[in-house]
C-alpha positions in Angstrom: -238.8 -105.0 -19.9 -240.7 -107.2 -17.5 -243.5 -105.2 -15.8 -245.6 -106.5 -12.9 -248.2 -105.0 -10.5 -248.2 -105.9 -6.8 -250.9 -105.2 -4.3 -251.1 -105.5 -0.5 -252.4 -104.1 2.7 -249.3 -102.0 3.4 -246.7 -100.3 1.3 -244.0 -102.2 3.3 -245.5 -105.5 2.4 -245.8 -104.6 -1.3 -242.2 -103.4 -1.4 -241.0 -106.6 0.2 -242.8 -108.6 -2.5 -241.3 -106.5 -5.2 -237.8 -107.1 -3.9 -238.4 -110.8 -3.3 -239.8 -111.5 -6.7 -237.9 -109.1 -9.0 -234.7 -108.4 -7.0 -233.0 -105.1 -6.0 -232.7 -103.9 -9.6 -236.5 -103.5 -10.0 -237.6 -100.0 -10.9 -240.9 -98.6 -9.5 -242.9 -97.3 -12.4 -246.0 -96.2 -10.5 -247.9 -96.5 -7.2 -251.4 -95.7 -5.9 -253.6 -96.3 -2.9 -257.3 -97.1 -3.3 -260.2 -98.6 -1.4 -261.8 -101.9 -2.3 -264.9 -103.1 -0.4 -264.0 -100.6 2.3 -260.4 -101.9 2.7 -257.4 -99.7 1.9 -255.1 -101.3 -0.8 -251.6 -100.3 -1.9 -250.6 -101.0 -5.4 -247.1 -100.7 -6.9 -246.1 -101.3 -10.5 -242.5 -102.4 -11.0 -240.3 -103.0 -14.0 -237.2 -105.1 -14.5 -235.0 -104.8 -17.6 -234.2 -108.2 -19.1 -231.2 -107.9 -21.5 -232.0 -109.4 -24.9 -229.6 -111.4 -27.0 -228.7 -108.3 -29.0 -227.8 -106.2 -26.1 -224.6 -104.2 -26.5 -222.0 -104.7 -23.8 -221.0 -101.6 -22.0 -217.4 -100.5 -21.5 -217.3 -101.9 -18.0 -218.5 -105.3 -19.1 -222.2 -104.9 -18.3 -225.2 -104.3 -20.5 -226.1 -100.9 -21.9 -228.9 -99.3 -19.8 -232.3 -99.2 -21.5 -233.6 -95.9 -23.0 -235.0 -93.7 -20.2 -233.2 -95.6 -17.5 -232.0 -92.4 -15.7 -235.4 -90.9 -15.6 -237.0 -94.2 -14.2 -234.2 -94.4 -11.6 -234.7 -90.8 -10.6 -238.5 -91.3 -10.2 -237.9 -94.5 -8.2 -235.6 -92.7 -5.8 -238.2 -90.0 -5.3 -240.9 -92.5 -4.7 -238.7 -94.5 -2.3 -238.0 -91.3 -0.2 -241.7 -90.6 -0.1 -242.5 -94.1 1.0 -239.9 -93.9 3.8 -241.3 -90.6 4.9 -244.7 -92.3 5.1 -243.3 -95.2 7.1 -241.6 -93.0 9.7 -244.8 -92.1 11.5 -245.6 -95.8 11.7 -242.5 -96.4 13.8 -243.9 -97.2 17.2 -241.1 -96.1 19.5 -243.0 -97.3 22.5 -242.3 -100.8 21.4 -238.6 -100.2 22.0 -236.8 -100.0 25.4 -236.1 -96.5 26.7 -232.3 -96.9 25.8 -233.1 -98.1 22.3 -235.6 -95.3 21.8 -233.2 -92.6 22.9 -230.4 -94.0 20.7 -232.6 -94.2 17.6 -233.9 -90.6 18.1 -230.3 -89.4 18.6 -229.2 -91.1 15.4 -232.0 -89.5 13.4 -230.9 -86.1 14.8 -227.4 -86.8 13.7 -228.4 -87.2 10.1 -228.9 -91.0 9.8 -231.2 -91.6 6.8 -234.8 -92.6 7.2 -234.1 -95.9 5.4 -231.3 -96.8 7.8 -233.5 -95.8 10.8 -236.3 -98.0 9.6 -233.9 -100.9 9.0 -232.4 -100.5 12.5 -235.9 -100.3 14.0 -236.9 -103.6 12.3 -233.8 -105.3 13.6 -234.5 -104.2 17.1 -238.1 -105.5 16.9 -236.9 -108.8 15.5 -234.5 -109.3 18.4 -235.9 -107.5 21.5 -232.9 -108.5 23.6 -230.3 -107.0 21.2 -228.6 -103.7 21.9 -228.5 -100.9 19.4 -224.7 -101.4 19.0 -225.1 -105.1 18.2 -227.7 -104.2 15.5 -225.5 -101.4 14.1 -222.5 -103.7 14.0 -224.5 -105.9 11.5 -225.2 -102.8 9.3 -221.8 -101.0 9.4 -218.9 -103.4 8.6 -215.4 -102.8 10.0 -212.1 -104.2 8.7 -209.2 -102.5 10.5 -206.2 -101.3 8.5 -203.1 -103.5 8.9 -201.1 -106.2 7.3 -203.2 -109.0 8.8 -206.5 -107.8 7.4 -205.1 -106.2 4.2 -202.4 -108.5 2.9 -202.6 -107.2 -0.7 -199.4 -105.8 -2.1 -200.9 -102.9 -4.1 -203.1 -100.3 -2.4 -204.9 -97.7 -4.4 -205.8 -94.5 -2.5 -208.9 -93.0 -4.2 -211.3 -90.2 -3.6 -212.2 -86.7 -4.6 -209.7 -83.8 -4.8 -208.8 -82.6 -1.4 -210.1 -85.6 0.5 -206.7 -86.5 2.0 -205.6 -89.4 -0.2 -201.9 -88.4 -0.2 -201.7 -88.0 3.6 -203.7 -91.2 4.1 -201.3 -93.1 1.9 -198.4 -91.8 4.0 -200.2 -92.6 7.2 -201.0 -96.1 6.0 -197.3 -96.7 5.2 -196.1 -95.3 8.5 -198.5 -97.6 10.3 -197.1 -100.7 8.5 -193.5 -99.5 9.1 -194.2 -99.1 12.8 -195.1 -102.8 13.1 -192.3 -104.0 10.8 -189.2 -101.8 10.5 -187.8 -104.0 7.7 -190.8 -103.6 5.4 -190.0 -102.4 1.9 -192.5 -99.7 1.0 -192.9 -97.8 -2.3 -195.1 -95.0 -3.6 -196.4 -94.5 -7.1 -197.8 -91.0 -7.6 -200.3 -91.0 -10.5 -201.7 -87.6 -9.4 -198.7 -85.7 -10.8 -200.6 -82.5 -11.9 -201.2 -81.3 -8.4 -198.0 -79.7 -7.2 -198.6 -79.4 -3.5 -199.6 -83.0 -3.0 -196.8 -84.2 -5.2 -194.2 -82.3 -3.2 -195.6 -83.5 0.1 -195.6 -87.1 -1.0 -192.1 -87.0 -2.4 -190.7 -85.1 0.6 -192.1 -87.5 3.2 -191.3 -90.6 1.2 -187.7 -89.6 1.0 -187.5 -88.7 4.7 -189.0 -92.1 5.6 -186.9 -94.1 3.3 -189.7 -95.1 1.0 -189.2 -95.5 -2.8 -191.0 -92.8 -4.8 -192.0 -93.0 -8.5 -194.3 -91.0 -10.7 -196.7 -92.5 -13.3 -198.9 -90.0 -15.1 -199.7 -92.4 -18.0 -200.0 -96.1 -18.9 -196.4 -96.5 -20.0 -194.9 -95.0 -16.9 -197.3 -96.9 -14.7 -196.1 -100.2 -16.3 -192.5 -99.2 -15.7 -193.2 -98.2 -12.1 -195.0 -101.5 -11.4 -192.0 -103.3 -12.7 -189.5 -101.3 -10.7 -191.5 -101.8 -7.5 -192.1 -105.5 -8.0 -189.9 -106.4 -5.1 -191.6 -104.1 -2.6 -193.7 -105.6 0.2 -196.3 -102.8 -0.1 -196.9 -100.3 -2.9 -199.3 -97.3 -2.4 -200.7 -95.7 -5.6 -202.0 -92.1 -5.2 -204.9 -92.1 -7.7 -206.0 -88.7 -9.1 -209.5 -87.4 -8.4 -212.1 -88.3 -11.0 -214.4 -85.7 -12.7 -218.1 -86.3 -13.1 -217.5 -87.9 -16.5 -214.9 -90.4 -15.2 -214.9 -93.5 -13.1 -212.2 -95.4 -11.2 -212.9 -98.5 -13.4 -212.2 -96.5 -16.5 -209.0 -95.0 -15.1 -207.7 -98.4 -14.1 -208.4 -99.7 -17.5 -206.6 -96.8 -19.2 -203.6 -97.2 -16.9 -203.4 -101.0 -17.4 -204.2 -101.7 -13.8 -207.3 -103.8 -14.7 -204.8 -106.6 -15.5 -203.6 -106.8 -11.9 -205.0 -109.9 -10.1 -208.0 -109.1 -7.8 -206.3 -110.6 -4.8 -203.2 -108.5 -5.3 -204.7 -105.0 -5.1 -207.1 -103.2 -2.7 -208.8 -99.9 -3.1 -209.3 -97.5 -0.2 -211.8 -94.6 -0.8 -211.0 -91.6 1.3 -214.1 -89.4 2.2 -215.1 -86.8 4.7 -218.3 -87.3 6.7 -219.6 -83.7 6.1 -220.5 -84.3 2.4 -224.2 -84.2 1.7 -226.1 -87.4 0.7 -226.2 -86.6 -3.0 -222.5 -85.9 -3.3 -221.6 -89.0 -1.2 -223.7 -91.2 -3.4 -222.0 -89.8 -6.5 -218.6 -90.4 -5.0 -219.5 -94.0 -4.1 -220.5 -94.7 -7.7 -217.6 -92.8 -9.3 -215.0 -94.6 -7.2 -216.6 -98.0 -7.1 -213.9 -100.7 -7.1 -214.1 -104.4 -8.0 -212.3 -106.6 -5.5 -211.1 -105.8 -2.0 -212.1 -102.2 -1.0 -212.6 -100.1 2.1 -213.6 -96.7 3.3 -211.3 -94.3 5.1 -213.1 -91.5 7.0 -210.9 -88.4 7.0 -211.0 -84.9 8.3 -213.0 -86.1 11.3 -211.9 -83.1 13.4 -213.6 -80.8 10.9 -217.0 -82.5 11.2 -219.8 -81.8 13.7 -221.9 -84.9 13.2 -221.2 -88.4 11.9 -224.5 -89.9 10.8 -223.1 -90.2 7.3 -220.7 -93.0 8.5 -223.8 -95.1 9.4 -225.6 -94.2 6.2 -222.7 -95.2 3.9 -221.8 -98.3 5.9 -225.4 -99.6 5.7 -225.9 -98.7 2.1 -222.5 -99.3 0.4 -221.5 -102.4 2.6 -217.9 -101.3 2.3 -215.9 -101.9 5.5 -214.4 -99.0 7.3 -210.6 -99.5 7.5 -209.4 -96.4 9.2 -210.3 -93.1 10.8 -208.1 -90.1 10.0 -207.9 -86.7 11.7 -205.7 -83.7 12.2 -202.9 -82.1 10.1 -199.9 -84.1 11.4 -198.8 -87.3 9.7 -198.0 -89.2 12.9 -200.6 -90.1 15.6 -203.4 -88.9 13.3 -204.8 -92.2 11.9 -206.4 -95.1 13.8 -207.2 -98.5 12.4 -211.0 -98.7 12.6 -212.7 -100.7 15.4 -216.3 -100.8 16.3 -215.8 -99.1 19.7 -213.9 -96.2 18.0 -216.7 -95.8 15.4 -219.5 -95.8 18.0 -217.7 -93.4 20.3 -217.4 -91.1 17.3 -221.0 -91.4 16.3 -222.6 -91.3 19.7 -220.1 -89.1 21.6 -218.4 -87.2 18.8 -215.2 -88.4 20.3 -212.2 -88.3 17.9 -209.9 -91.3 18.5 -207.3 -90.4 21.1 -209.2 -87.3 22.2 -211.6 -86.7 25.0 -215.3 -86.3 24.3 -216.1 -82.7 23.3 -218.6 -80.7 25.3 -222.1 -81.8 24.6 -224.2 -79.7 22.4 -227.8 -78.7 23.3 -229.0 -82.1 22.5 -227.0 -84.6 24.6 -225.2 -87.5 22.9 -227.2 -90.6 23.4 -226.3 -93.7 25.5 -226.2 -96.1 22.6 -227.7 -99.3 23.8 -226.2 -100.6 27.1 -224.3 -103.8 27.1 -224.4 -105.9 24.0 -224.4 -109.7 24.2 -221.7 -111.9 22.7 -218.8 -110.3 21.0 -220.1 -106.8 21.6 -220.5 -107.3 25.4 -219.2 -104.4 27.4 -218.9 -102.0 24.5 -220.2 -98.5 25.0 -221.0 -95.8 22.6 
């Protein structure tokens, strides 16, 4: 392991040097603050594992983590949270415009993480004329569901049990069929052990004229892919993963790792009311190589939507769709920036009026944004 100590006048400056010189994989091994000649100094010791020639490849193609990696990572996450907590009082809200300040305070009340709030604050200071929406658009990517933006033939619907993968797959297919009635759509159900979801998918596929196949193992998946080779779009309902499994391992076991990267896309279906620890675990468990997106489901069951900002800023996965309600029709909207910011700032579900404001009013996001965001409101 390469170990190096950095010192500076502020913790922000030292962290920036660590990231610049050692990269995002650096692990913080220790930190301290001391005085030297009457001046406060901040010191951080960071380590970076350099794989040696004898390193053993991991199952996913990477290197085996070094001994004690999990403990180092846990300590680093704790130190990072403490550093952000220390940085929060240093945010000088008076340097922002009144609208920017109100929007930032509102986002923090809605559950936006400290790290995201600090990042947004720095963006606003770097470009005083920018609106909050313009800065947020650079942090939360959007790629709306549809054939134009998602031309892949295979679409894997992933996510935890009960997240709404099956209904999302049906809603995706119905959206495509609404724009092209001649489209040949097929479903491959790999989540065959759950009777209710299996019956729903089969029932609605037959009613809509979609092909339906089941593939609980590698051999049946190979046959299903062959039988659906002529379909314009194939949706695969992926089973939920346990804590000991990952999507990459499941794809390898099912033979789907041989599918060309540009032919398949993965869509992770999640609800915005999961806590930060669970959300982070799901993002790691369902991480997909190649084209991928987030679908935020069960929006009508949530009371705040700060998680959407946290995940977008941290995972860098584009939001493709917003899903809500129990019906299959008129219950999914391809994601757009205006829809997302109305949801975050006004708690307005797509197609519905804004709900009555709670005790703390929803914030006016940022006024008019220049360029492509001009005229958008929260």
